[in-house]
N, C-alpha and C positions, 0 to 999 in steps of 0.2 A: 431200257435201259442198264443193263448193270452195271455195280459197283464199279467196278476195273475198268469198263469205259467214260462215263464218270468221272472218274480221276484224271485217266488223261485226255480232257476234253480240256480240264479246270488248269491245267498244266498249258498244252500247250497257247492256253490265252491267253493267261501269265507270264507265258514269251512274251511274244505278244508285243505286249504291255511294256515290258521290261524295255523291248528292241527301240518301241517306237520312241520312245523316254529318253530312251540313253542318243538318239537320231538328235532330239528335242535340245540337245544341252549341251550350249554354250565352245563351240575351241577360242584352245589360247591363244588370245594374239603373237605376235612371232613380236622382238628385245626391237624395241624402241633404241637409234643410237644416233640420241638427242647431242644436239649442239651446244656444248661446254665450254665455260673460259675460259681463259685464258690470261694467266694475270702475270705471266712473266716477262714479262716482251711492254710491262707497261698497262693503260687503259685501256679497252673498248679495243682488246681482240678476242677471239673467238677458236677455235682450233675447229679443222675442217673436217664432219665426220666423215670416220674411216682414215685418217692422217692424223701423223701426229707431228702434222701444221699447224704453226695462228696464225689465220687473214684478217686483217683491218680494212675494214671498208670507208670508205670518207668521200671529203666532197667539200664543190665551194662552190656555189652561185657568187659572182659579182654586175656588179649591173652601175655605168657609167656616165658620168656627163664632163665635162671637160671645153672652157671653151677657151679655145684656140689663139695665134699670136694675136691679139692688141694692140702690141705698143707701132708707134709711130708706124713704122719700117715693115707692120709683120703682116701676118694675114688679112686682118678683118681690110677692108678695104680694094682685096685682091677678088674680081669676082669670081678664080679658078678656082680656088680654096675657101675647102669649108668650117665657117667664121665657128662654128659648133661639131660636139662632133659625142652622138652618140654610142653607146657601147652593150655589150650584154655575155659576158662567158659563163660557159657552165665546167666541172672540173667534174672527175672520175681519179681517186686516191687509193692503189691499193696493197701491201704491204703487209708480206707473206714471209712469214718466219721459222725455220726450222732450225732447231739443235743437233750439229753432228757428230763426232768424234774427230772431226777435226776442227770443232768452231760450230761459229754462230753461223746458219746459209738463211741469207735474206734476195727475198728480190721486190723491186720498188716503178708501178709506175703509178704514169701519171699521162693524162690523157684530157681534150679539152675542148669544145668548141663555142665558135666564136660568128655574131654578128656585129658589124659594126656596120654602120649609116647604110643599108640594108644588103650586102655583103659578108655571105659566111661562110667560115674556114672551118679546120678540122687536122686540131696540130696535137703530137706526141713534143710532152712536153717533158718529161723525163719514163729513163727505162730499164735500168740493171739492173746487174743481181753482187751478190759483193759474198765474199768463201774467206775465207783465210786469214782475213788484209790484201787480197782480190779485189777487187773493181773494176768489169765490162761493163760497158753500155753507153748510152749517152744519159751526162751528168755532168753535175755541174763540176765549172772544169777545178783541178788542185788551186790552182792560179789565185783564182778568187778569196777574197777578204771580207774585208767591208763594201758592203753593195747600198746604202740608207738608212735612211731611219723613217724618210715621212711615211706616210699611209699611202699614199698616190706617186708622187712625184713624176709632177707632167712635164716639170722643167728633165731635162736628163744632162745631166751630172758627169764629169770625165771620167771611171774608176771603171775594172770588168769587173764586168757579171754574164756570165757567158758560160749556156752550156753546152758543152760536143759530149764527141765520141771520140772516146776513152778507153786506156788498159791502165793498171794503176796498181802499184803495193803498197798500202802504211800498217808499216812499221810502226805498234803502240810497248814506250816503253817506263807507259808505268808514271806515276803520278800525276797523270793528265797528259804526258809528253806525247807527242811521235812522230815519226817526219816518211816522206808521204813524195815519189818518184812514180811518173803518170808518161807513158806518153799518148799524147793526142791534138787529135783530125786540124794541122795549119789548116783548111779548108777555114775553120772560122774565125781565121785570125788573120785576115789578107787587106790588104791595105794598097788599094789601086791596080792596076791590071796587071796579073796574075797567069804565069804560067800552071798546068798541073800541078801538084805537089807530088812533092820527089821527095822526103821526108818530111813524119809528124814532127808537130815539136814536143820536145822535153822540155817536164814543169816537173820541178820540187821544190819542198815547202819542209818546216820545220814548222810549229804544233803544240803549239800550253796551253790547257784548258783545268783552270781550278775556280774557286766559291773565287776569287776577288776579280773576274773574269779569261778572257783569254789574248794570245799573241801571237804570231804570224809573221815568220822572216818571210819572202818566194822568189820563184825565180822561175824565168822560159827563155828553151835558145829556139827561135822562128826564122827556117832557113827562110833568106829574102830573092826570087826566083821568077824575077823579073820578065814580061810576054815577052817583052821589045827583047830579042838575042844579042843588038847592038851593045844590050849594059849588061856586063857582068856580076852575076845573082853575089850574094853574101853574107853570114852567120849575121842574123840581128837576138836581139839579147831586152830581154826585160832584169828588174830584179827592183825587187819594195820593199817594207818591213808597214805593220799595222799592231795595232790594242784598240785592246776595247774594256772600258774602268765600272765596275759596278758599282751605283752610287747610293749605295740602303740607307744613308744616312737621309737620303731629297724622299726616297721612297722606295718598295720592292718595287725591280720591274725597270727600276731607272737606271741609265747609265751611258757611257761618254766616252766615246771613239774618234780615234788621228789612223791617218792609214797618208804614204809617200811613194812613190813609183819613178822609174827610172826606167826609160828603155830605148834601144837607139836599133833602129830599124825592122822594131816592133808596134807599130801605133796603136792596135785594137786591145794591146795590153792597156792602156790607158784610157781609153773610149774613146777612140781621138774617130770624128766624124771619114769615115771610110773611103769622100772623096781627098782625102788625106792622102801620099800614095807613102807606100814604104824607102821609095827612093827621088835623088832628082834624076832628073836629064844625063848629069855630068856623072849617073852612078855613085854615088855617095851614098849611104842609107840617112835619111830623117831622123829627129832626135825628140826628146823629148820630155816635160818631166812632170805631174798631175798632185796633186796635195789636196786631202781631201778631213773630214767629218763629220761628228751629227752628236747630235743631242739628243737623249727619249728621258721624258718624266712624265709618267706616273703619276698626273697632277691629283684622281680622285681614285678611286675603284673604279668608274668607271669610267672615265676620261683623260686621254694619253695627251701628250702633249711634244710634235720632233719639228725639229732642224737639224739640214742637212746640206752641206755644200760644197762645192770644189771650183777650184783653179788649176787649168795648161797653159802651156808654153811648148809651141811645137819652132823649130828650127826648121827648115825643108830648102836640106840643099841651103847655095850662097845666098839668096834672093827674098825668099819668102818664111815668115815672120807673122807665126799665128798664139795669139792667144784668147785666150774664156775664161770667166768665171760665173756659176752659177748657182743659184741659196734657192730653197725649193723649202716651207711651212707646211704645216699640219694638225687640222682639228681633231679626234676620232673621240667618238664616246657609244660608249661600246652597254646599251639598255639592259642587259641579256644576254648568257656568255652565249658566245657564239657569232652575234647578231651584232657589227662594228656600222656606221656610222660614221660619214667625218668631211671638211671641205681641206683644200691645200691650194696652197699661190705660189709662183715659183716665179722665178726671170731669171736670166742669161743673158751678157752680152756676148757678142764675136767680134773680134779684132783684126784682117787680115792687111799686113802693112797698116797703112793709115780709114783705113774703109773699118765700123764696123756696123755691127748691125744687135739690135736691141729684142729679147723675145721673153713676153711676160703671157704667159698663163694662169687658168683657175678647173677645175673639177671638184663635183663632188662625186662620191663615192658607198653604198651602198654593199655589204656582204656580208655573206653570211655564209660562216664552213663548224663543219660538220662531223 
């Protein structure tokens, strides 16, 4: 073998070795789009990868045990009713927010499943879109203001606490003042035998939220449309107001609230039982009012005390008068953030003309929110 052949062979071997080594080199990974924290809208939001939309995922598990009405004329002793109720519910919350040139675009979804005494159900709690002051979807009625202070609320109190299908516009005036006009599905506000919805309810409010607390004036127009065609329909209405005052001199988080509502042909706006009709046999609309309020005191960093109640008075035509008062109190303990345990006791009395009925209930709840 001559020198030239030897050199050519060495060069070929070196090239083969270099090629093998190059093939063994690691390939650079594709860039990873890691989840980024979004702090523009508060804690626990993050950017959905590949978008400028911030998402917050949350949930709640609620477990509850209630001793049902054990007043003398209550469920205890009635073999067709449960003397106690076991209850478990799981919630899922999805809150998305995107900043657009026309303002904040927000969606909110609440879904929950419930098992109570062996029966299971799944429900839509809320589902709405908000953008440019507009709200569309299934959301808390813009009439509602004070809905209670107690941890459970084992007895019903008489105020409006209703989630409805709606389309609304809210104008913000600055310094905490706002006004809302809302069209709301009247099927959620019917007392008595109603025909199909003719027009939605028209709801409006004027609200202020500031450092001292909040206040609201609200009103609603409701089409009373009896199923019995011999009874003329009419226009029902509701008007009310409420105020919540913070009590920092007691402790951070403590407050006291008051509310009053008057209705004519729109009993659902004071939380009247649906068995009480918005209209009487003679076609006149039923009237009534409710007053309510409550106080919450953050006694220590982990213990909260609450007490609230309501009084309702109804005139159902010329023959029937109904009065009801209810009071409910609770003690809750939050040993760690997001975990609350509490007990709740309530009493109510309903008088229809000269007959009255008592309710006494007690409950215990364990709740984890995350």
